[in-house]
DRENKESE-752592 format. One line per 8 residues: number of its first residue (from 1); their letters; for each residue x, y, z of C-alpha. Coordinates in Angstrom, 1 decimal. Each point is the difference from the previous one (the first is absolute). Example, Ala and Ser with C-alpha at 12.3 -4.5 7.8 and 13.67 -1.06 7.14 Angstrom:
<atoms>
1> as> 12.3:-4.5:7.8  1.4:3.4:-0.7 .
</atoms>
This chain:
<atoms>
1> msiasqia> 29.5:-119.6:-39.2  1.8:0.4:-3.4  3.6:-0.8:-0.5  0.5:3.7:-0.8  -1.6:1.2:3.1  2.1:-2.4:1.9  3.2:1.1:-1.4  -1.0:3.6:0.6 .
9> rindnias> -0.8:-0.8:3.7  3.4:-1.8:0.4  1.9:2.9:-1.7  -1.9:2.5:2.4  1.0:-2.0:3.0  3.6:-0.4:-1.1  0.3:3.8:-0.8  -1.6:0.8:3.5 .
17> ayqglsvk> 2.7:-2.3:1.5  2.7:1.9:-1.8  -1.4:3.2:0.8  0.0:-0.8:3.8  3.7:-1.2:-0.3  1.0:3.2:-1.9  -1.8:2.3:2.7  2.3:-2.0:2.6 .
25> gasmpaer> 3.1:0.8:-1.9  0.5:-3.1:-2.1  1.4:0.5:-3.5  -1.5:-1.5:-3.1  1.8:-2.9:-1.7  2.0:1.0:-3.2  -0.5:-3.2:-1.9  -2.0:0.2:-3.3 .
33> nsanlrra> -2.8:-2.3:1.1  -1.1:2.5:2.5  -0.6:2.8:-2.6  -3.7:-0.4:-0.1  -0.3:-0.1:3.6  2.1:3.3:0.4  -2.3:1.5:-2.5  -3.0:-1.0:1.8 .
41> idsiqatd> 1.4:1.4:3.3  0.9:3.3:-1.7  -3.5:0.5:-0.7  -1.0:-0.3:3.7  0.7:2.9:2.5  0.4:-0.8:3.7  -2.1:3.0:0.8  -2.2:2.0:-2.2 .
49> davrfydy> 0.4:3.5:1.2  -0.3:1.9:-3.3  -0.6:3.3:1.8  1.6:1.2:3.4  -1.0:3.2:1.7  2.9:1.4:2.1  0.2:2.9:2.4  2.9:2.3:-0.3 .
57> dgtilymm> 2.1:-1.9:2.6  -0.2:-3.2:-1.9  -2.8:-1.7:1.8  -2.3:-2.1:-2.1  -3.5:1.1:0.7  -1.9:-2.1:-2.5  0.6:-2.9:-2.5  -2.2:-0.8:-2.9 .
65> staaalsm> 0.1:-3.1:-2.2  -0.4:0.4:-3.8  -3.7:-1.0:0.0  -0.7:2.4:2.9  1.9:2.9:-1.7  -2.0:-0.5:-3.2  -3.3:-0.2:1.7  0.5:2.8:2.6 .
73> tdlpepps> -2.4:2.8:0.1  1.6:2.5:2.3  3.6:0.4:1.4  0.5:-0.7:3.6  -0.1:2.4:2.8  3.3:1.9:0.2  1.7:0.3:3.3  0.3:3.2:2.2 .
81> heglttvg> 3.0:1.3:2.2  0.0:2.8:2.4  1.6:3.1:-1.3  -0.7:-1.2:-3.7  -2.8:0.8:-2.4  -0.7:-3.1:-2.1  0.0:0.9:-3.7  -1.0:-3.6:-1.0 .
89> wnwtkeei> 1.3:-3.0:-2.2  2.5:1.0:-2.9  -1.9:-2.3:-2.4  -3.5:0.1:-1.1  -2.3:-3.3:0.0  0.1:0.4:-3.9  3.7:0.0:-0.2  0.4:-3.0:2.3 .
97> issvrnne> -2.5:-2.1:-1.9  1.6:0.9:-3.3  3.5:-1.0:1.1  -1.1:-3.3:1.7  -1.7:-0.8:-3.4  3.3:0.5:-1.6  1.7:-2.6:2.3  1.8:2.6:2.1 .
105> tvdvgcey> 0.1:0.0:3.9  -0.8:3.5:1.6  1.3:1.5:3.2  -2.2:2.9:0.9  1.1:2.6:2.6  -1.7:2.5:2.3  0.7:3.8:-0.5  0.0:2.6:2.8 .
113> vtsdgamh> 0.9:3.5:0.8  0.5:1.6:3.3  -3.0:1.4:1.7  1.8:3.1:1.4  1.5:1.0:-3.4  3.7:-0.5:1.1  2.6:-2.6:-1.0  0.8:-2.3:2.9 .
121> vyvrydsd> 3.4:-1.4:0.5  0.5:-2.5:2.7  3.4:-0.4:1.5  1.7:-2.3:2.4  3.3:0.8:1.7  2.3:-2.4:1.5  2.9:0.9:2.4  2.5:-0.9:-2.7 .
129> meseistd> -1.2:2.8:-2.1  1.3:2.6:2.6  3.1:1.8:-0.4  1.6:3.3:1.2  -1.5:2.9:-2.2  1.3:3.5:0.0  -2.4:2.7:0.0  -0.1:3.8:0.3 .
137> ggtvtgam> -0.7:-0.5:3.7  2.8:-2.4:0.5  0.1:-4.0:-0.2  -2.8:-2.3:0.8  -0.4:-3.7:-0.2  -2.9:-1.2:-2.3  -1.1:-1.2:-3.2  -0.3:2.5:-2.9 .
145> itlgfyfd> -2.5:-0.5:-2.9  0.3:2.0:-3.2  -2.8:-0.2:-2.5  -0.1:1.7:-3.6  -3.1:1.2:-1.9  -1.4:2.7:-2.0  -2.6:2.6:1.2  -1.3:2.9:-1.9 .
153> nhgatvdw> -0.3:3.7:1.4  -2.7:-1.1:2.3  2.9:-1.6:2.1  -0.5:-3.2:2.2  -0.5:-0.6:3.8  1.7:-3.0:1.4  -1.1:-1.5:3.3  2.8:-2.1:1.2 .
161> gdgeqvfy> -2.1:-2.0:2.3  2.0:0.8:3.3  -1.6:3.3:0.7  2.0:2.2:-2.5  -1.9:1.4:-3.1  1.7:2.2:-2.5  -1.2:1.9:-3.0  2.5:-0.1:-2.9 .
169> dtstprvy> -0.1:2.6:-2.9  2.0:0.6:-3.1  2.9:1.5:2.1  0.6:-3.8:1.2  3.4:-1.4:-1.0  -0.6:-1.7:-3.3  2.0:-2.0:-2.8  -0.6:0.2:-3.7 .
177> dddlyiyt> -1.0:-3.4:-1.4  -0.9:-0.3:-3.7  -1.6:3.3:-0.6  -1.7:-0.1:3.4  0.8:1.5:3.3  -0.3:-2.6:2.8  -0.1:1.3:3.4  1.9:-1.9:2.9 .
185> vshiytdc> -1.4:-0.1:3.5  1.5:-1.6:2.9  -0.7:-0.8:3.6  1.8:-1.5:3.1  -1.7:-2.6:2.2  1.4:-0.3:3.5  -2.2:-2.5:1.4  1.3:-3.1:-1.5 .
193> psehiiki> -1.2:-2.7:-0.3  -3.5:1.4:-0.9  -2.7:0.1:-2.7  -1.7:3.0:-1.4  -2.2:1.2:-2.8  1.2:2.8:-2.2  -2.8:1.9:-1.7  0.7:2.3:-3.0 .
201> ysegtiki> -2.6:2.6:-0.9  -0.4:2.3:-2.9  -2.7:2.0:-1.6  2.0:-0.3:-3.4  1.6:-2.8:-1.6  2.5:-2.5:1.3  2.3:-1.8:-2.2  2.3:-2.8:0.9 .
209> gtknnksf> 2.9:-1.6:-2.0  2.2:1.4:-3.0  1.4:-1.6:-3.1  3.7:-0.1:1.4  -0.4:-2.7:2.5  -1.0:2.3:3.0  -2.7:-1.3:2.2  -2.1:1.2:2.9 .
217> frndtarr> 2.6:-1.7:2.4  2.8:2.5:-0.1  2.3:-1.8:2.6  0.6:-3.5:1.4  -2.0:0.6:3.2  -3.1:0.9:-2.2  0.4:-3.2:-2.1  0.3:-2.2:3.1 .
225> avykielc> -2.7:1.7:2.2  -3.0:0.5:-2.2  -2.2:-3.2:-0.1  -3.4:1.2:-1.1  -1.2:2.9:-2.3  -3.6:1.2:-0.5  -0.4:2.4:-2.9  -2.5:3.0:-0.4 .
233> eniiinny> -1.7:1.2:-2.9  2.0:3.0:-1.2  3.2:-2.0:-0.5  2.0:-0.9:-3.2  2.3:-2.9:0.0  3.1:0.3:-2.4  2.8:-2.4:-0.8  2.0:-1.6:2.9 .
241> afaygkal> -2.6:1.6:2.5  0.5:-2.5:2.7  3.2:-2.0:-1.3  2.2:-1.5:2.5  -2.7:-0.1:2.8  1.6:-3.1:1.7  -2.6:-0.1:2.7  -3.0:1.2:-2.0 .
249> etiacasv> -2.8:-2.9:0.4  -3.3:1.7:-1.2  -1.2:3.0:-2.0  -3.6:0.8:0.2  -1.0:2.2:-3.1  -2.5:0.6:-2.7  0.8:0.5:-3.8  3.8:0.5:0.2 .
257> nvsngtly> 2.3:-1.2:-2.9  2.9:-2.1:0.9  2.6:0.6:-2.7  3.8:0.3:-0.4  1.6:-1.4:3.1  -2.8:1.3:2.2  0.3:-2.9:2.5  3.4:-1.3:-0.9 .
265> gchslkci> 1.7:-1.7:2.8  -3.0:0.0:2.3  1.0:-3.4:1.5  -2.8:-0.1:2.6  -2.9:1.1:-2.1  -2.8:-2.5:0.2  -2.6:1.2:-2.7  -0.5:2.6:-2.7 .
273> tcslksgs> -3.6:1.2:-0.7  1.3:2.9:-2.1  -0.2:0.3:-3.9  3.1:-1.5:-1.8  1.5:2.2:-2.6  3.0:-1.9:-1.4  3.0:1.5:-1.9  -0.1:-0.3:-3.9 .
281> rndgwsap> 2.3:-2.0:-1.9  2.4:2.8:-0.9  0.1:2.3:2.7  2.2:-2.0:2.3  -2.2:0.5:3.2  0.7:-2.2:3.0  -2.7:-2.3:1.2  -2.4:1.4:2.5 .
289> teyctslk> 0.0:-3.1:2.2  3.6:-1.3:-0.4  1.2:-1.7:3.1  -3.3:0.1:1.9  0.7:-3.4:1.2  -2.8:-0.3:2.5  -2.9:1.0:-2.5  -3.0:-2.6:0.2 .
297> aicskkqt> -2.2:1.8:-2.4  -0.2:2.8:-2.6  -3.5:1.1:-0.2  0.4:2.4:-3.1  -3.2:1.4:-1.6  -1.3:-1.2:-3.1  1.9:1.4:-2.9  -1.3:0.1:-3.7 .
305> llssmchf> 2.9:2.0:-1.8  2.9:-2.1:-1.3  3.3:0.6:1.7  3.4:-1.5:0.6  1.0:-1.9:2.9  3.3:1.5:1.2  3.2:-2.0:0.6  0.6:-1.3:3.6 .
313> flrsnysi> -3.7:0.6:0.8  0.0:-2.6:2.7  3.5:-1.2:0.0  1.2:-1.6:3.4  -3.7:-0.1:1.2  -0.3:-3.4:1.6  -3.6:0.1:1.2  -2.5:1.3:-2.4 .
321> krlnntar> -1.8:-2.7:-2.0  -2.5:1.6:-2.3  -0.3:3.3:-1.8  -2.8:2.1:-1.5  -0.1:1.4:-3.4  2.6:-2.3:-1.8  -2.3:-0.1:-3.1  0.5:3.8:-0.5 .
329> ynyiyssa> 3.7:0.0:-0.7  1.4:0.2:-3.4  3.6:-0.2:1.0  1.6:-2.0:2.9  3.4:1.6:0.9  3.1:-2.0:0.9  -0.2:-1.7:3.5  -3.5:1.5:0.6 .
337> frstkisg> -1.1:-3.1:2.1  3.5:-1.7:0.6  0.1:-2.1:3.1  -3.6:0.7:1.0  -2.4:-2.6:1.0  -3.0:1.0:-2.3  -1.7:-3.2:-0.8  -2.8:-1.7:-1.8 .
345> tvnlekcr> -1.3:1.5:-3.5  1.4:3.3:-1.1  -2.0:1.7:-2.7  2.1:2.0:-2.5  -2.5:0.4:-2.8  1.2:3.6:-0.9  3.8:-0.7:0.1  2.0:0.6:-3.0 .
353> eidsyaft> 3.6:-0.7:1.4  1.4:-1.7:3.0  3.5:1.1:1.0  3.0:-1.9:1.5  -0.6:-1.8:3.5  -3.5:1.4:0.1  -1.6:-3.2:1.7  2.7:-1.9:1.3 .
361> gksisrii> -1.2:-2.0:2.9  -1.6:-3.1:1.3  -3.8:0.6:0.6  -1.7:1.0:-3.4  -1.8:-3.1:-1.3  -1.8:1.5:-3.1  0.4:3.1:-2.5  -3.1:1.0:-2.0 .
369> glqdcefi> -0.6:2.6:-2.6  3.4:0.0:-1.7  -1.6:-0.1:-3.4  1.3:3.5:-0.8  3.4:-0.1:1.6  2.7:0.4:-2.8  3.3:-0.3:2.0  1.0:-2.1:2.9 .
377> rayafdgc> 3.4:1.2:1.1  2.9:-2.1:1.6  -0.8:-1.6:3.3  -3.5:1.2:0.0  -1.3:-3.1:1.6  3.2:-1.6:1.0  -0.4:-2.5:2.9  -3.9:0.4:0.2 .
385> svlrsidt> 0.1:-3.6:1.2  -3.7:-0.4:0.6  -1.1:1.7:-3.3  -2.2:-2.5:-1.7  -2.0:1.7:-2.6  0.3:2.9:-2.4  -2.4:1.1:-2.5  1.0:-0.2:-3.6 .
393> ltsctvie> 2.6:2.7:-0.9  -2.0:0.9:-3.1  2.0:3.1:-0.8  3.4:-0.7:1.6  3.0:0.4:-2.4  2.9:0.0:2.3  0.5:-2.4:3.0  3.6:1.0:1.2 .
401> nyafsgcq> 2.7:-2.1:2.0  -1.2:-1.8:3.0  -3.5:1.5:-0.3  -1.7:-3.2:1.3  3.0:-1.8:1.4  -0.6:-2.1:2.9  -3.9:-0.1:-0.2  0.0:-3.5:1.1 .
409> elntvefp> -3.9:-0.3:0.0  -0.7:1.6:-3.2  -1.9:-2.5:-2.1  -1.0:1.8:-3.2  1.2:3.2:-1.6  -1.1:1.0:-3.6  1.7:2.9:-1.9  -1.4:-0.1:-3.5 .
417> averigsy> 1.6:3.3:-1.1  3.5:-0.2:1.6  2.9:0.9:-2.2  2.9:-0.3:2.5  0.4:-2.4:2.9  3.0:0.9:2.1  2.5:-2.2:1.7  -1.2:-2.0:2.8 .
425> afsnchtl> -3.5:1.6:-0.4  -1.8:-3.2:1.1  2.9:-2.0:1.5  -0.9:-2.3:2.7  -3.7:0.3:-0.3  -0.2:-3.6:1.0  -3.6:-0.7:-0.6  -0.6:1.8:-3.3 .
433> dhiiipdt> -2.0:-2.4:-2.0  0.9:0.8:-3.5  1.9:2.6:-2.2  -1.5:1.6:-3.0  2.2:2.6:-2.0  -2.1:2.0:-2.4  0.9:1.1:-3.5  0.7:3.5:1.2 .
441> attigasa> 2.9:-1.0:2.1  3.5:0.7:-1.4  2.3:-0.4:2.9  0.1:-2.7:2.8  2.7:0.9:2.7  2.4:-2.4:1.4  -1.5:-2.3:2.5  -3.3:1.5:-0.5 .
449> fygcvyar> -1.9:-3.2:1.0  2.7:-1.6:2.0  -1.2:-2.3:2.9  -3.7:-0.3:-1.3  0.1:-3.6:0.8  -3.7:-0.7:-0.2  -0.5:1.7:-3.4  -1.6:-2.8:-2.2 .
457> yiilrmay> 0.3:1.3:-3.4  1.7:3.1:-1.9  -1.8:1.5:-2.9  2.3:2.1:-2.0  -1.2:2.5:-2.6  2.5:2.9:0.4  1.0:1.9:-3.3  3.5:0.0:-1.4 .
465> nsngginq> 1.9:3.2:0.9  3.5:0.7:-0.8  0.5:2.2:3.1  -1.8:-2.4:2.5  -0.2:-3.7:0.2  0.1:-2.7:2.6  2.9:0.1:2.5  1.8:-2.6:2.0 .
473> nafttitn> -2.1:-2.2:2.5  -3.1:1.9:-1.1  -2.3:-3.1:0.1  2.3:-2.2:2.5  -3.0:-0.8:2.2  2.2:-1.8:2.7  1.3:1.3:3.3  3.6:0.0:1.5 .
481> tgeglnsm> -0.9:-2.1:3.0  2.4:-2.6:-0.7  -2.7:-2.7:-0.2  0.6:-0.6:-3.7  -2.3:0.5:-2.9  -3.4:0.9:1.6  -2.1:1.8:-2.9  -3.4:-1.4:-0.7 .
489> lewvdlth> 0.1:1.4:-3.6  -1.7:-2.4:-2.3  0.2:1.7:-3.5  0.7:3.2:-1.8  -2.1:1.3:-3.0  2.0:1.5:-2.9  -2.9:-0.5:-2.6  -0.6:3.7:-0.4 .
497> yttaesip> 3.2:0.2:-2.3  -0.7:-0.9:-3.5  2.9:1.7:-1.8  3.8:-0.1:0.8  0.0:3.9:0.0  -2.5:-0.1:2.9  2.0:-2.0:2.5  0.9:2.1:2.9 .
505> klncefss> 3.6:1.1:0.6  1.8:-2.3:2.6  2.9:1.8:1.7  1.6:-3.2:1.4  0.1:-3.8:-0.7  -3.5:-1.7:0.2  1.0:-2.0:2.8  1.0:3.1:2.1 .
513> aflttnak> -3.4:1.6:-0.5  -2.4:-3.1:0.1  -0.2:-3.3:1.9  0.2:-3.3:-1.8  -1.1:-2.5:2.8  -2.4:0.4:2.8  -0.1:-1.1:3.7  -1.7:-3.3:-1.2 .
521> gkripyyv> 3.1:-0.8:-2.1  -1.9:0.6:-3.4  1.1:1.6:-2.9  -1.9:3.3:-0.6  -1.4:0.3:-3.6  0.1:3.3:-1.8  -2.8:-0.2:-2.4  0.6:1.6:-3.5 .
529> aseemkta> -2.6:0.7:-2.7  1.7:-2.2:-2.8  2.9:-1.8:-1.1  1.1:3.0:-1.8  -0.2:2.0:3.2  1.8:-2.9:1.8  2.9:0.7:-2.5  -0.3:3.5:0.4 .
537> fssatnws> 0.4:0.0:3.8  2.8:-2.6:-0.2  1.9:2.3:-2.4  -0.7:3.4:1.8  2.6:1.9:1.9  0.5:-1.6:3.5  -3.2:-2.3:-0.3  2.0:-2.8:-1.6 .
545> tgadyftv> 1.1:-1.5:3.2  -3.9:-0.7:0.5  -0.3:-2.0:-3.1  -0.7:-3.3:1.7  -3.0:1.4:1.9  -2.0:1.6:-2.8  -3.1:-2.1:-0.7  -2.4:0.6:-2.8 .
553> gtppav> -3.6:0.1:1.3  -2.4:1.5:2.2  0.3:0.4:3.8  -2.4:-1.6:2.2  -3.2:2.1:1.0  0.2:2.1:3.0 .
</atoms>
């Protein structure tokens, strides 16, 4: 056995051991000598389930590995349910294979319509929903449910599930919501606790939801009682359709667009197999799934058109771990994935801008496809403590304050076109291996790289700019742990500068922006191109306090 193969075998065994420990909850060591192991482990997935097939209630019916998905010849058999007609999977075989080849995971959902052509609403009443209700015939004790929806001149028949069936026409009490009359229907159940299936029939069109925050559930009893919905074919879902459905656990449907606030506050919802239509960057729409804290999967259909991921898309969702179609979004709005547990690799290949707080969380390990992203706003990845890898930010010109602060596992990040790096942008990225500032850069904010204790070297090529410059503690790669100087910085390369006029502006004393001694007690050399440039740096405004550390020569090879 060759030495190379023995080393490979040993590394495989070590990686497997660490993987096992990680699965059991052990955290990876932060020391720099484990960086290679972390990279090896990052390339291994505990379970390769690139494709999952879900039923509407969140049940995983089938799982496929990457290899199995790429070689499949047919989709698996979809399930069937009494009272429902199975439409089929909402992804085609070709769409699945294409996405898996693009390093994406895929969650596929099964679509249905009701077999009898009615909308089914399942309700469950508890005794605490009862109250004294005044009616034309006197006072009764029971639970009153009020539902609001639109129907055309064909009217609608509602079978309340307790033996009472009512036909409602356009003389039914209605409210005017955003250029649309919504009819409100009510019923009192006197047999609490109980369960019923409400069935809504119409030969015309049924529309649910409006733009002004009005949902299908028109009173608190409806929000607390409806736990399951099955949709028919002749139905249109508008904004906020099922918002505030506190007890709603499942929705069986076919091609329905989930958009502005459609499922807002559905705390109990387990799975979404609808299409997702997110709000655009400027329309101020609320997220379709904000506060859906029980969601395990969003099996949205394959989308090809570019769109924007609206703000608060999955904010406060503590369950969902993966998401389809991230590669199609050209704009990720503020707090879109804040506090979620989306994990693994996230593909953002079409993304042009990432807004503030978009990915704050502790589960994403890799971001790919950011080559066209131009702006990363404040706090965009703040606190992503297991984020280890980001593709080169080829087009990024602005990285704002705290954008990657606290990304403790981030090993490398390259930004060859950046112009401005904000304050604390990479602060406490403890394992960042090196820092290269390109010649496009004009501004480095205060404490931009503070706490990057394992950065071995800094290469500075930024251009002089009278309005920008380097600010206080920008390259102070130590932490405030009270343990003293703990930076592993070995050298800084200033050889790019060959004229006094090209020296970047320094907005504070040299010793307030750069380190002079590292954790080993060694003086950190600042390599300059010539004796003339040593003199130029020593004479430049605010650089003079570093005169003793400027060294003529070439930095060590990296």
